[in-house]
N, C-alpha and C positions, 0 to 999 in steps of 0.2 A: 825216601824209600831206603830201607836198610837190608843188608845181607842177613843170612841166617845167624851169624855171630854178632849182629848189631852194628857192623861197619857200614857207614853211609856210602851209597853208590853214587858215582858221577852220572851225569845225564847220558854220556856216551855208553857207560856200562849198562845202565837201565835199558837204553835203546837196543844194545846188542842182545841182552837177555830176552827182550820182547821179540826181536826178530828170530832168535833161536827157537823160542816156543812156537812162533807162527810157522816156522819151517818144519818143525817136528810134527805139528798138527796137519800140515798140508802135504807132507811127503807121500802119503797114500794116493793122493789125487794127481800127482805129477807122472804123466805117462810119456813114452817116447813120441806119441802123436802130438800131444800138447806142446812138448819142447820144440818139435819141428815146426808146428804152426806159429809159435811165438818167435822162433828164429826167422822165419820168412816175413812175419809182420814187422819185426825190427829192421830187417834188411830193407824192406820197402819204405819204411819211415825214414831211414837214413838216406836212402837214394832220393826220396822226395825233398828232404831238407837240403841236400846238396844242390839240387836243381832249383831251389826256392819255390817249389810247387805248393799249392794249397794242400793242407792235410785235413782229413776228416777224423773226428773223434767220436767215440761212442758207438761204433758199429761192431 
């Protein structure tokens, strides 16, 4: 993959550009409620991991 001026991009640079495009496309969907829900989900996952509890995926 190359830049607009023909310069070859590193894997890291290609990944960053992909993530930037994904963020720009998704920013309209990110609401305060979604952020809060994800924060609580991550908190619960970290707490379960610290206690070595079983974790459920896909819910």
